[in-house]
N, C-alpha and C positions, 0 to 999 in steps of 0.2 A: 799389802795392809802388814803390819809387823805386829804379832799379837802377844812376844814378853814385853813392849812399852809399855813400864808404868807411870812414866812421870812424861811432863812435858810443862814447857814454859818459856818464857821471852820476856823484854827488859820494857814495862812501862815506858821507858824513854825513847821515843822515837830517833833522838840522837845516839843514841848506846846502839839501838836495833842497827842505822844505816852503816855505822862503823865497824860491824861483826857480822860473821855470816854465819854465827848463831845463835841468830836471835836477840843478841845482847844477852846470852844466859855465861856465856865463860867472862865477859869481862865482869860482869858482876862475881862470880866464884874467886876471880883471880881479885880483885877489889878485896876485897872480905878474906883473903888470904894474905895479900899483904900490908893490909891495916893491922892484923894480927902480929906479924913481925916476919913474917914467912916471903918464901921465894915462891918463883911461879918459871915453871921452864915450858917453853912452846916453840913452834917455827918460824925463823927468821931469815929474809934474805940475804946475801951476801952484798957487800957494797957495790958488786958488781952484776948484782940480777942475777948470773947463772948459774948460781945455787943457791941451794935453802940448808940453815942448817939449827940444831938446837942452841937456845940462847937460856941463859937464866935472866930474869930480872925482879927488880923488885921495889918499884915506882911503876907505876898506871902511865905515865907520860913515855916511858919506856911502852910499856905496852901495845897502845894505839900505833905508837911508832915502828916498831919494830915486829912484834907477833902476831895483831889485828887480822883477819881478813884470813880468807883460804888459801892456801899455796900447794897447785897442781903437783908437785917434784920429789923426788926422794931426797930426804934429809938424813943430814950427817949425824949423828951423833955424840956427844962428847964424851968423854972417858968417865962409863957410869962406876966407879966409884969416887970420882969426885963428887957427880950427882950426889952421892947415897953420902957424904961428908955431910957436905952443906945442906941437905934435908935432914939429915939425922941433929946436926947443932942447929 
């Protein structure tokens, strides 16, 4: 048991929970960020499904199509300067 864990939660909507491996918490956080005009980075399979890349999304349709669910593979990171610039803007 993890003793330092202070928060737990899940989405009340079963449809959201069934599409996410986080109990639906991450899609709810992503939705809030996107609705506030922000962007979200996450792991997405490449078109050939042979690799996983970190991508940027700005809408929930892309979230559920591209980055929902776990990927048990090494994820290739983008240029972190680009990520920093996008997050700052």
